[in-house]
C-alpha positions as CSV (number, residue, x, y, z in Angstrom):
1,M,79.2,79.1,82.5
2,A,82.1,80.9,84.2
3,R,81.3,84.1,86.0
4,Q,82.8,87.3,84.6
5,D,85.6,88.9,86.7
6,V,84.1,92.2,87.7
7,V,86.8,92.9,90.3
8,T,90.2,92.9,88.6
9,G,90.9,96.3,87.2
10,A,88.1,98.0,89.2
11,T,89.4,101.5,89.8
12,T,88.5,104.7,91.6
13,A,90.4,107.9,92.1
14,V,90.1,111.1,94.0
15,T,91.7,114.4,93.1
16,V,92.1,117.3,95.4
17,T,94.1,120.5,95.4
18,V,96.1,121.1,98.6
19,G,97.9,124.3,99.6
20,L,101.3,122.7,100.0
21,P,104.2,122.3,97.5
22,P,104.5,118.8,96.0
23,E,107.7,118.1,98.0
24,R,105.9,118.7,101.3
25,F,102.9,116.6,100.3
26,W,105.1,113.8,99.0
27,D,106.9,113.7,102.4
28,L,103.5,113.1,104.0
29,A,102.4,110.5,101.5
30,V,105.6,108.4,102.0
31,D,105.5,108.5,105.8
32,V,103.4,105.4,106.1
33,T,103.8,105.5,109.9
34,R,101.4,108.4,110.1
35,I,98.5,107.0,108.0
36,G,96.6,105.9,111.1
37,E,96.3,109.6,112.0
38,W,94.4,110.4,108.8
39,S,92.7,107.3,107.3
40,P,89.3,106.1,108.4
41,E,90.3,102.5,107.4
42,C,94.1,102.0,107.7
43,V,94.7,102.4,111.4
44,R,98.4,101.7,111.5
45,A,101.4,101.0,109.2
46,G,105.1,100.6,109.6
47,W,108.1,99.9,107.5
48,T,109.4,96.3,107.6
49,S,112.2,96.7,105.1
50,R,113.6,100.0,104.0
51,A,117.1,100.6,102.9
52,G,117.3,104.4,103.5
53,A,115.5,107.5,104.6
54,V,113.7,107.8,101.3
55,P,111.5,104.9,100.2
56,R,112.5,103.1,97.0
57,A,110.8,100.5,94.8
58,G,111.0,97.1,96.6
59,D,110.8,98.5,100.1
60,R,108.0,96.9,102.2
61,F,105.6,98.0,104.9
62,Q,102.8,96.4,106.8
63,A,99.4,98.0,107.4
64,R,96.5,97.2,109.6
65,N,93.0,97.9,108.3
66,R,89.8,98.1,110.2
67,Y,86.6,97.8,108.0
68,P,83.1,99.2,108.8
69,D,81.8,95.7,109.6
70,G,84.5,95.3,112.3
71,F,86.8,93.0,110.4
72,V,90.5,93.7,110.9
73,A,93.3,92.7,108.6
74,T,97.0,93.1,108.5
75,V,98.5,93.3,105.0
76,E,101.9,93.4,103.5
77,C,102.7,96.2,101.0
78,V,105.5,96.6,98.5
79,V,106.6,100.0,97.1
80,T,106.5,99.9,93.3
81,E,107.4,103.5,92.5
82,A,108.8,106.3,94.6
83,V,109.8,109.4,92.6
84,R,110.1,112.5,94.7
85,P,108.0,114.7,94.5
86,A,105.7,113.2,91.8
87,V,104.7,109.6,92.5
88,F,104.4,107.2,95.4
89,A,102.9,103.8,94.6
90,W,102.6,100.4,96.2
91,V,100.8,97.0,95.9
92,V,99.0,95.2,98.6
93,L,99.8,91.5,98.6
94,D,97.3,88.8,99.1
95,D,98.1,85.5,100.9
96,A,100.1,84.2,97.9
97,K,102.6,87.2,98.4
98,D,103.2,87.6,94.7
99,P,103.8,91.2,93.8
100,A,102.9,90.4,90.1
101,R,99.4,89.4,91.2
102,P,98.5,91.7,94.1
103,G,95.2,92.2,95.8
104,S,95.3,95.9,95.0
105,L,97.4,98.8,93.7
106,W,97.6,102.2,95.3
107,R,99.1,105.4,93.9
108,Y,99.6,109.1,94.7
109,D,100.3,111.4,91.7
110,L,101.4,114.9,92.6
111,R,101.6,117.9,90.3
112,A,102.3,121.5,91.1
113,A,99.2,123.7,90.7
114,G,99.5,127.4,91.3
115,G,100.8,127.7,94.9
116,G,99.8,124.2,95.8
117,T,99.6,120.6,94.6
118,L,97.1,118.7,92.6
119,V,97.0,115.3,94.3
120,T,95.4,112.3,92.7
121,Q,95.1,109.1,94.8
122,T,94.1,106.0,92.8
123,F,93.0,102.5,93.9
124,T,92.9,99.6,91.4
125,H,91.9,96.1,92.3
126,G,94.4,93.5,91.2
127,P,93.9,89.9,90.3
128,G,94.7,88.7,93.8
129,L,92.3,87.3,96.4
130,T,90.7,89.9,98.7
131,G,87.6,90.4,100.7
132,L,86.1,92.4,97.8
133,R,86.7,89.5,95.4
134,E,85.1,87.0,97.8
135,G,82.1,89.4,98.4
136,A,81.6,89.9,94.7
137,E,81.8,86.2,93.9
138,N,79.2,85.4,96.7
139,G,76.7,88.2,95.9
140,P,75.7,90.6,93.2
141,G,79.2,91.3,91.9
142,P,78.8,94.7,90.2
143,E,76.8,96.1,93.1
144,V,79.3,94.8,95.7
145,V,82.2,96.4,93.7
146,A,80.4,99.7,93.1
147,G,79.7,99.9,96.9
148,R,83.3,99.3,97.8
149,L,84.6,101.8,95.3
150,A,82.2,104.4,96.7
151,Q,83.4,103.7,100.2
152,L,87.1,103.9,99.1
153,R,86.4,107.3,97.4
154,R,84.9,108.6,100.7
155,N,87.8,107.3,102.7
156,M,90.4,108.6,100.2
157,T,88.8,112.1,100.3
158,V,88.9,112.1,104.2
159,T,92.5,110.9,104.2
160,L,93.8,113.5,101.7
161,R,92.0,116.4,103.5
162,A,93.4,115.2,106.9
163,M,96.9,115.0,105.5
164,A,96.7,118.6,104.1
165,R,95.4,119.9,107.5
166,A,98.2,118.1,109.4
167,A,100.8,119.7,107.1
168,A,99.3,123.1,107.5
169,R,99.9,123.0,111.3
C-alpha cells in the first residue's frame, strides 16, 4: 500500500502587527540580502538575477540555510509575486529546479492596520523533494511534519520581530 503524502500542502503561518507602514515593511521583506541579520535559519541570501531595483516575478535569489542539526543547504528561489506594498512571495526550488513543483512556497502579505502593518508570513510545503519530505517518509510522517511546522512558526516569529526592530532604528 502506498504511503499517504503528509508533506505536500503542509502549511503554517504567523501574523504580527508591526509599527511600520506597509511600504516600509515591504522594503525590508524584499531586501533578501538582509535576511541573515534576522532569521535564525536563513543565514545569507543574495540576488542572482534581478532586472531592476524593485523585485518582479521571475527574479531569482540564492539562500543559505543552517538547520539546528548542523546541516547547511544552499537553495535557489524564484519570486512568484511582488506587489508593493502588499505581497512578496517566492518558491524554493528542489534539485529538479522546476518552479511548478517547488520544495516550498513562502509569502508575506501586508495590510495597513491602524498606524502600522498586519504582516502574515506563510510557509507551504510543495510537491518537491526536501529534507522534510525525506524525514517524513523515513519516520513517523505526521509527527515529523508537525515538529517542522512548529519550528518554522518559531523562526518566522523571531524573524518578523527582528525585522520590525531593525526598521525602528
